[in-house]
C-alpha positions as CSV (number, residue, x, y, z in Angstrom):
1,M,-6.8,28.2,5.3
2,N,-5.6,25.0,7.0
3,E,-8.6,24.7,9.3
4,N,-10.9,25.9,6.6
5,V,-10.0,23.2,4.2
6,L,-10.3,20.5,6.8
7,E,-13.8,21.8,7.6
8,K,-14.6,21.6,3.9
9,I,-13.5,18.0,3.7
10,T,-15.6,17.1,6.7
11,F,-18.6,18.8,5.1
12,D,-18.1,17.0,1.8
13,L,-17.7,13.6,3.4
14,K,-20.8,14.1,5.6
15,E,-22.9,15.2,2.6
16,L,-21.8,12.0,0.7
17,S,-22.5,9.8,3.7
18,K,-26.2,10.9,3.7
19,N,-26.8,9.0,0.5
20,P,-26.9,5.2,1.1
21,K,-25.8,4.7,-2.5
22,N,-22.4,6.3,-1.6
23,I,-21.7,3.8,1.2
24,K,-20.1,0.4,0.7
25,D,-19.5,-2.5,3.1
26,Y,-15.9,-3.6,2.7
27,L,-16.2,-6.5,5.1
28,K,-15.9,-9.2,2.5
29,F,-12.5,-7.8,1.5
30,H,-11.2,-7.7,5.1
31,K,-12.8,-10.9,6.5
32,D,-11.7,-10.0,10.1
33,G,-15.1,-9.7,11.6
34,K,-14.8,-5.9,12.1
35,A,-16.9,-3.2,10.6
36,H,-15.4,-1.7,7.4
37,I,-18.3,0.5,6.1
38,G,-17.3,3.6,4.3
39,I,-17.8,6.0,1.4
40,T,-16.8,4.4,-1.9
41,T,-13.2,5.1,-2.9
42,P,-13.9,6.9,-6.2
43,L,-16.0,9.5,-4.4
44,V,-13.4,10.0,-1.7
45,R,-10.8,10.5,-4.5
46,K,-13.0,13.2,-5.9
47,V,-13.1,15.0,-2.5
48,A,-9.4,14.6,-2.2
49,L,-8.8,16.2,-5.6
50,K,-11.3,19.0,-5.1
51,N,-9.8,20.1,-1.8
52,F,-6.2,19.6,-2.8
53,K,-6.7,22.5,-5.2
54,E,-7.1,24.6,-2.1
55,V,-3.7,23.7,-0.6
56,K,-1.5,22.7,-3.5
57,N,0.5,25.9,-3.4
58,L,1.3,25.6,0.2
59,D,4.8,24.5,1.4
60,K,5.1,20.7,1.4
61,K,5.7,20.6,5.2
62,K,2.4,22.4,5.7
63,I,0.6,19.9,3.4
64,F,2.1,17.0,5.3
65,S,1.0,18.6,8.5
66,L,-2.6,18.7,7.1
67,C,-2.2,15.0,6.1
68,E,-1.3,14.2,9.7
69,Q,-4.4,16.0,11.0
70,L,-6.5,14.0,8.5
71,L,-4.9,10.8,9.7
72,E,-5.7,11.8,13.3
73,T,-9.3,12.3,12.4
74,K,-11.7,9.3,12.8
75,G,-14.2,8.6,10.1
76,S,-14.5,7.2,6.6
77,G,-12.3,8.8,4.0
78,Y,-9.9,11.0,6.0
79,Q,-7.0,8.5,5.8
80,D,-7.6,7.9,2.1
81,I,-7.4,11.7,1.4
82,A,-4.2,12.0,3.5
83,F,-2.4,9.3,1.5
84,D,-3.8,10.7,-1.8
85,W,-2.4,14.1,-1.0
86,A,1.0,12.7,0.0
87,F,1.2,10.9,-3.4
88,R,0.3,14.2,-5.2
89,L,3.5,15.7,-3.7
90,R,5.8,13.0,-5.3
91,K,7.7,15.5,-7.5
92,N,8.9,17.2,-4.3
93,Y,9.9,14.2,-2.2
94,Q,13.2,14.5,-0.3
95,K,15.2,11.9,1.7
96,E,14.0,13.2,5.0
97,D,10.4,12.3,4.1
98,F,11.2,8.6,4.8
99,K,10.8,9.3,8.5
100,I,7.4,10.8,7.9
101,F,6.1,7.9,5.9
102,E,7.5,5.3,8.2
103,S,5.9,7.1,11.2
104,W,2.5,7.0,9.3
105,L,3.0,3.3,8.7
106,K,3.6,2.7,12.4
107,K,0.9,5.0,13.8
108,Y,-2.0,4.8,11.4
109,V,-1.8,1.6,9.4
110,N,-4.1,-1.0,11.0
111,T,-5.7,-2.8,8.0
112,W,-4.3,-4.3,4.8
113,G,-6.2,-1.7,2.9
114,S,-4.4,1.2,4.6
115,C,-1.1,-0.6,4.3
116,D,-1.6,-1.1,0.6
117,D,-2.9,2.4,0.0
118,L,0.2,4.0,1.5
119,C,2.8,1.6,0.2
120,T,1.6,1.2,-3.4
121,H,1.4,4.9,-3.9
122,A,3.3,7.5,-1.8
123,F,5.7,5.2,0.0
124,G,6.3,3.1,-3.1
125,E,7.1,6.2,-5.2
126,F,9.5,7.3,-2.5
127,I,11.4,4.0,-2.6
128,Y,11.4,4.1,-6.4
129,Q,13.1,7.5,-6.1
130,F,15.5,6.7,-3.2
131,S,16.9,3.2,-3.5
132,E,19.3,3.9,-0.5
133,F,16.3,3.2,1.8
134,L,15.8,-0.4,0.6
135,P,17.9,-1.8,3.5
136,Q,15.5,-0.2,6.0
137,T,12.4,-1.5,4.2
138,K,13.9,-5.0,4.0
139,E,14.3,-4.9,7.8
140,W,10.6,-4.5,8.1
141,A,10.3,-8.1,7.0
142,R,11.6,-9.1,10.4
143,S,9.4,-6.8,12.4
144,K,6.9,-8.1,15.0
145,N,4.3,-5.8,13.5
146,K,2.5,-7.7,10.7
147,W,1.8,-4.5,8.8
148,F,5.4,-3.7,8.6
149,R,6.1,-7.2,7.4
150,R,3.4,-6.9,4.7
151,A,4.7,-3.4,3.8
152,S,8.2,-4.8,3.2
153,A,6.8,-6.6,0.2
154,V,4.0,-4.3,-0.9
155,V,6.2,-1.2,-0.9
156,L,8.2,-2.8,-3.8
157,I,5.2,-3.2,-6.0
158,Y,5.2,0.3,-7.4
159,P,8.9,0.2,-8.3
160,L,8.5,-3.4,-9.8
161,R,5.9,-2.1,-12.1
162,K,8.5,0.3,-13.4
163,G,11.1,-2.3,-13.8
164,K,13.1,-1.9,-10.6
165,Y,14.2,-3.9,-7.6
166,L,13.6,-7.5,-8.8
167,K,16.6,-8.8,-6.8
168,E,15.4,-7.0,-3.7
169,S,11.9,-8.4,-4.1
170,F,13.3,-12.0,-4.1
171,S,15.3,-11.2,-1.0
172,V,12.3,-9.9,0.9
173,A,10.2,-12.9,-0.3
174,K,12.8,-15.3,1.1
175,I,12.5,-13.7,4.5
176,L,8.7,-13.8,4.5
177,M,8.5,-17.2,3.0
178,E,7.6,-19.1,6.2
179,D,5.7,-16.2,7.8
180,N,2.6,-17.5,9.6
181,E,0.4,-14.5,8.9
182,D,-2.0,-14.9,6.0
183,L,-2.0,-11.2,5.1
184,V,1.8,-11.3,4.9
185,Q,1.8,-14.3,2.7
186,K,-0.7,-12.6,0.4
187,G,1.4,-9.5,0.4
188,Y,4.6,-11.1,-0.8
189,G,2.7,-13.4,-3.2
190,W,1.1,-10.2,-4.7
191,M,4.6,-8.7,-5.0
192,L,5.8,-11.7,-7.0
193,K,2.7,-11.6,-9.1
194,E,3.3,-8.0,-10.1
195,A,7.0,-8.8,-10.8
196,S,5.9,-11.6,-13.2
197,N,4.4,-9.0,-15.5
198,L,7.9,-7.9,-16.5
199,Y,10.0,-10.8,-15.3
200,Q,8.0,-13.9,-16.1
201,K,10.9,-16.3,-16.4
202,E,12.7,-15.0,-13.3
203,V,9.6,-15.3,-11.1
204,F,8.8,-18.7,-12.4
205,N,12.3,-20.0,-11.7
206,F,12.1,-18.4,-8.2
207,V,8.9,-20.2,-7.5
208,M,10.1,-23.5,-8.8
209,I,13.2,-23.3,-6.5
210,N,11.3,-22.2,-3.4
211,K,7.7,-23.6,-3.8
212,K,8.2,-26.3,-1.1
213,L,8.7,-23.5,1.4
214,M,6.0,-21.3,0.1
215,S,2.5,-21.4,1.6
216,R,-0.3,-22.5,-0.8
217,T,-1.7,-19.0,-0.5
218,A,1.5,-17.2,-1.5
219,L,2.2,-19.7,-4.3
220,R,-1.2,-19.2,-5.9
221,Y,-0.9,-15.4,-5.7
222,A,2.6,-15.5,-7.2
223,I,1.7,-17.6,-10.2
224,E,-1.7,-16.1,-11.0
225,K,-0.5,-14.2,-14.1
226,L,1.8,-16.9,-15.5
227,P,0.7,-18.8,-18.6
228,D,-1.4,-21.9,-17.9
229,K,1.4,-24.3,-18.7
230,L,3.7,-22.7,-16.2
231,R,1.1,-22.5,-13.5
232,V,0.3,-26.2,-13.8
233,K,4.0,-27.0,-13.5
234,A,4.4,-24.8,-10.5
235,L,1.5,-26.5,-8.7
236,E,2.7,-30.0,-9.4
């Protein structure tokens, strides 16, 4: 079954790729000069759901193994399907899964899109469930790897949307505040923006205290959802 379902996924993706209407150029989102052409995300999600039905009754370790095989496969859509499947297993997460997700972050994440896909779904849900791993994700903020640094903020977005880890998000933001990498600045700015949905006053106060150290990029991201009056004040 394992090899069979992977063959089915390959067949489905190849069939979709034959129609130009199913292909999208994501270059404008990445702006790194590299090719980012692939099957549109909604269609890939449909392939993920369709084929997950074939494996959903397998042991979690076997499904994670299939995810690893997908991640090892080059081509549009495979990575998205792997991270989609991992998120579908969220009711069965255990503490030992941290090592698996962290290894995926290290081995397979090489764009902001893949970083965000993993961290705002499967990995974010994991951290939401197991707060004892927050010290490890906080240490990512000091990593030489820019994707780990972005992940240290983005992985908190999922829990923040559910009302958890505001204090921890401020702590990570302080570490990343003077980071020179644009995508890291955008990452922690986005985290603060999401926090402002539930913690408007707290985020505004944090920004007012730290805005002299924040890059313009991070600041604009952080205050995007604040009321006009507060945004103007923050930008003064």
